[in-house]
Each structure stands twice: as C-alpha cells, then as structure tokens.
N, C-alpha and C positions, 0 to 999 in steps of 0.2 A: 769328836772332829772328822768331817768327811774330805776326802781325796778323789776328786771326780774329774774327769776331763772328757774332753768334747771334741768333735770333729765337723769337719765339713771336706767338700771336694774341691780337687784342682781340675780346673776343664767341664765343670757345669755350670748349669746356669745360676744365678746369682742368688736366685731366692728359693729354687725349687728342687735342686741335685736332677735336674731332665737334661738333656742332652741337648749340646748346642753343634753349632758351627767347629770345626777343628782347628780353627784359627787361633793363634796362640795371642792369649790375653796378659794385660801388664801384670805385675807381681801386687799381689796384695790387694787388686781390683773385684774381686769377689766378695763372698761371705766371710763376714769376718767376726766370730762370735766371741763374747765374751760370757764366761761361768759363772755363778752367780750362787753366793751360800753363808755370808754374813752381809749382804744388805738389807735393811729393814723396809725402805721406803718406795714400791715398785714404783709409782708415779717420778718423783723426782731423781731416781736412781736409773730408772730405763733413760729418762731424758739426758744425765750424765755421760752417760754410755753410748747414746746418739752424737753428743758432742763431740766426743774423742774420737769419733768415726767407726766403732761399733754398729753393724746392722742387723744385728740378731745376740738375743740370749737365750741362756740355759738357764732354767730357775725354777723350781719345785715350790711358785708360789702364783696360782693361776691368778692374783690379781696384777700380775706382770703381763699376761695377753693383751687387756685393751691396749694401756700403755704401748707396748710394742706397735701394735697395728696401727693407734693412731699416728705415729711416726714411720709406718712403712716398713717397718723391722720383723723379722720371723722370731716367733719366740718356741721353745722345745723346753720338754718336760724328760726329767731321767728316771727310768726306770728300770732298777737292778733286779732280773730273772733271779741270781741266786741269793736275794737276801733272804737270812732266815727266819724261820715264821714256825708256827703251831705245828706239828703232825711232818714238816719235812725232814728226810735225811740230811745229815750234815757231812761235811765231809770230815774225812781224816788223812793224819798224817802219820809218818814212819815214828819208830818210838823216838829217836834222839831228836825228831824236829821238833818236838814239844817241849824240849828245852832252849830252844833258840831264841835270840831277842825277838818280839812280837807276842810270843806263844801266851806269855804273861805281861801286857802291856805296862803295868806297874812296876816293871824291872827290867835294866838292861837295852833302853833303847836308842842309846848315843849312835849318832850314825845312822839311824833306821829309816829305812827311805818309802815305805808306807804303800808298799806295791809296785814301787819304782824298781829298777833294776839296784841289785845290791853296790854297797861302795863296794869298791876291789878288794880282794882277799877275805870277806864277810860273809858269813851266811845269815839269813834270817827267816820271816813266816810272816804273815799279813797279820796284823795284829786285831783283824775280826774275823768270826767262822765264816763260812759260807757253805750252801747248800752243793749237794753232790749235782753235778749237771746231767746223770744219768736219772736223778728222781722225776717219776713222772709227773709230778705239782709243778714243775719249773715252768714247764709252756702256758698251762693255764692261768697260772697266777702273774706272769707278765702279760700274757693277753689281755687278762681283767683290768691291769694296771694301762697298759696301752689305751685299751676302751677308754678308761675312764680320764684321761689326759685328751684324747682327740673331742672328747664330750664338753671339756673344759675350753676349748677352742684352739688348744695349742697345734702348731702348725708343723709337729711331729714328736718324734722321742727320743733318745741317746739311750740305748743299754751301757751299763757301765757295771764294773766289777764281777764280768765273765771271765772266770780264769780259775787257778788252784790257789788254795793258800799258802799254801808251800811253793808255789811258783812252777808245779812241775807235772802234778798228779793227784788222785785223790785216793786213797787206801781202805778206803771201805770195801766190805767184802764182794758188794755187785759191781764195784769198780774192778776188783783183783780177777773175779773169775769174767768178765768180759775180756780185762788182757789177756787171760790165758787162752783165752778162744782165739784171739787175734794173732799170738805166737804161733798156734799150730797152724793158723792160715799162712803165715808168713813164717816159713822154718827157715828162709837163709838169713833172716836178719839178727845181728844180736839182741840181746835183752834190752839195752840200753836204747838202741834205734828204734826197737819194736814198740818200748814206752814212750819215746818221743812220739813217734809215728799213732800211736793208738790214743795218747790224751789231747793230743792237737786236733786230732780227728772230730773227738767228742766235742769240742768247742765249734768247728766249723759246722759241724754236724746241727748244732743248738742254735745256731745264729741262723742258719738255712731255712729252721720248721718256725723261727720266730719270724723271722721277714715275711713266709707267709702268712702267718696269724694277722699281723699288721695289716698288710695289702689286701686281705678278706675283710678289714673294717672300714678302710677307706684306702681306695686304690691312690689318693694321693698325696696321703701321709708318707712326709719323707724320715728316713728310718739310718739313724745315726749310729755309730759307736766309738768308744776309745778303748782300746786294748788293755786292759787295766784289771788284775795285776798281769804285770809282764809274765810271761810263759817262756823260761830260759831255756826250753831247749830249741825254741826259734822265736825271738823277741817278734819277728815279721808275720807273723802267721795272718796278721790283718790283711795280707794281702791275697788271703784266700776267702774269706767271711763274706757271707751275702748280706750285703747292706746297701745304703744307696750312697752314702758317705764315709769313710773309714779314716779316724782320727789315730795317729803311732806317736808316741813322746819324741819330740825334738829336742828340749831343755826340761828335765824335772825342776820339783822345785827347791830341793833339800842339800846341803852341804854334806858331802864335798861336792861340789857342783860338776858337771860332767867336763872335762877338756872340750874345747873350741872345735878342735878337729874331728871330734866324735860328732858334735851337734851339726857342723855343716855335713858330715857323711851321712848322719840319718836323716836329714832333711832333703839330702838327694835322694836317698833311697824310698822316702816316703812320697815324694813329689812324682817319679819316675815309676813308681811299682815295680813291675806290671801287675795289676788287679784281675784277677780272676773272674770275676762278675762284671758285665759290660758296663753296667750303670755307676758302679762304682769306681772312685779315684781316692788320691789320699791326700790328708791335711796336716801339717806338723802342728804339735800343740806345745806352746810353751808356760811352762809355771812359774806360777809369781807369788811370793808371799813375803810382808815386810812388818806386819806389827804384831802387839799382842806377844803371845806365847813362842809364835813363829818370827820373830823379831832378829834372831840369829841367822834366820835363812835369807833374809833381804840380800836381793840382785842391787849392784850401785847401776845408777844410770849408763854409764858404759859396756857395763855386763848385758843389760836388757837390750841396748840398743846392738850390740852386737850377733846377740842371739835373733832377732829379727831381720838382720841385715841377712844371715845365714840363710833363713827360711826365703826371704826377698831374692837371694842370689840364686835359691835352688830352682827358682821359678814359678814357688807356689802362687796361686791363685788367691787360696784363702787359706785363713789363718785362726786358729783358735789361740787365746790367752784367758789363765785359771789364775787369780779367781779376781772378779771384779771390785770387791769392796777393799783389799788390799791397794788395788792399782788407784782408786778415788781419793783414800787416805793417806797416797803418797805420792803428791803433784810431781816430782822429777819423773817419777815412773809414768805415770798421766800424761807428763811432755813428750816425754818418750816416743809413746805409742800414737800419741795424737798427731806427731811429725811424721812417722810412720805410715799413718793412714792417709797423710795428704791434706791433715784438716788446718 
C-alpha cells in the first residue's frame, strides 16, 4: 500500500510554479492537486477529478497525461530517490528500533502512522526499507526516473519518501563516520543537536542536487515534493529544501486524527514559511482514506470540511488532497471538496 503525498505552492502561478505579482490571491484559487493510486480508468477518473474542481493529478500512469492536458489540467509523476533497488546501500537503524512497530509489518501495526508523525507517546518506524541518502546511486537513479517521466509528457515530478526509516537518522557505517566528522567540526554542539543538524543537512543537500539534475533535463519542468516520512528533529525542514513547490502535511490520514488546533497551526506555518529558496512556497496536504482495509480511518464530512476550512483560513492558495479514488467512492466527501473548490 502506498502512502504518498504531494504538493503545490502558495503565491505561485496556477499551473507552473513561476512567480506572479505579489498581489494576494483568493484561498484555494490556485493549483488543486489530487493524488491517485487506487483509480483504474485514467480518462473517466481524470474527468471526475476535474468535475470536483481539481486542476491537476499526481498519478504514476502515463495514460493520465493526455486526458489531463485535454482538460487543461497538469499531470505529475512520483519519483522516489531512496526506493530500494539492487546494489544500493540500505539505511540501518539502531538495534532497539528493529523491534518497533513497522520493523515487521506483519505485527504490531495498531495506530501505526506509516511515515506521518507517530501518535502521542508511541515510537514506530516506517514499514518499508529506504536507501541511504549518501548512497551515490540515489541521484543517478532519481534523474533517470525523472527523465523517463518528462519523456512521457508529464509536466513535472513529485519527490516522495526522502527521509529516514526511523524518522531521524541512518545508522550505516558511512553515515556514522560522516556524523563523527560533522561533530568534530562543530565542537560546541551536543550530540543530539549535532545529529539532528547533520541528518537534516543530508536531506536538504540531496534535494539541491536533485533539483539541478531535473532542471538540466528541462528548465521548465516543475519540481515538487512532499516531506515524507516525517523528520522528527524538525518536521518543517521542508522550508529549506530546494524545489519549486513544497508540501508539508496539514492533516494526516490515520486515527487518532490530529487535533484541529494542530491542523490550524500547521496550515499557518506551511503557508507562511518563510521558504529558503525564492521560487518555493508551501502547500498544505490533507490525507483522506475511506474504504476497504482503511475504512476505520474514514473522516466524516464535518471533519473533512473543518480541515479544508483550516487550510483556506490560513490563506493557502493551493492544496493537495490524497487519495482521489477514496474521495470518488465516497459521495459525501466528494460533495465537501466540490463545495470547497466552489464547484
């Protein structure tokens, strides 16, 4: 099962993440993206998304590109630079972390958040393995996947799963040696602070290299990301990553749902930034599951409406909702979204 999240940027042009005038725009008047992985009919499902008011999809099915462009919508493809693959060095965790929920996906997954912030008082790890961000193959692999996406006609790519399986570090020998060198160069920092700064820097540096690689392929390609899995030393490290648009979660998928005060606080921080790179601004992401094995996590219409209101009241021009198939199969949720988008 995939848990992907995606983004767009507040204060940027509707379809290209290029700068426009600084005049404020009405909330939710910009790019509205639907993430897709349970739909099966690109033509009819893209049309259904358009009818709800979405003007872009993130879907790893090239058959979605033509229907999107025919309706004036944008199409984005997910690329995972740290996806496990032959010959790549996998991340390692601390010994006690190998026993946490998620280390063995077949056991102990109650209240597991699958890369979102762990529920209060709980520790967990991501249920899937990831490649070390210092593995030299990561950049070439991601660049190759991005090139393939652009050749297929996608308007841009969305990075996903750039983070750590344990949400804070990679404990492989290469990373531990590099961390020791970082600590020697920063003698005034505690080990905890140095570790957080070092592993944060690895992510920020990787984003910068990946951005340049994509722009070398096509200067007009739009580079997006969702900062997932969560980086617990700094859940807002996305403010410093080099992308055209950066999404940070405003309301996660799973129970126990975040308190609405937290949704409102995060929405404000995501929209306001500030972002380190001039072309990047923030977009709140709302997660929504409703049926099948995930039916226990359905949000009632009032809850979904409250989350969208929090995003709108924060002044977000753009928004991303995930996942389209669950929305289309749940008419009350579709009605809430259609109303929020003014359709």
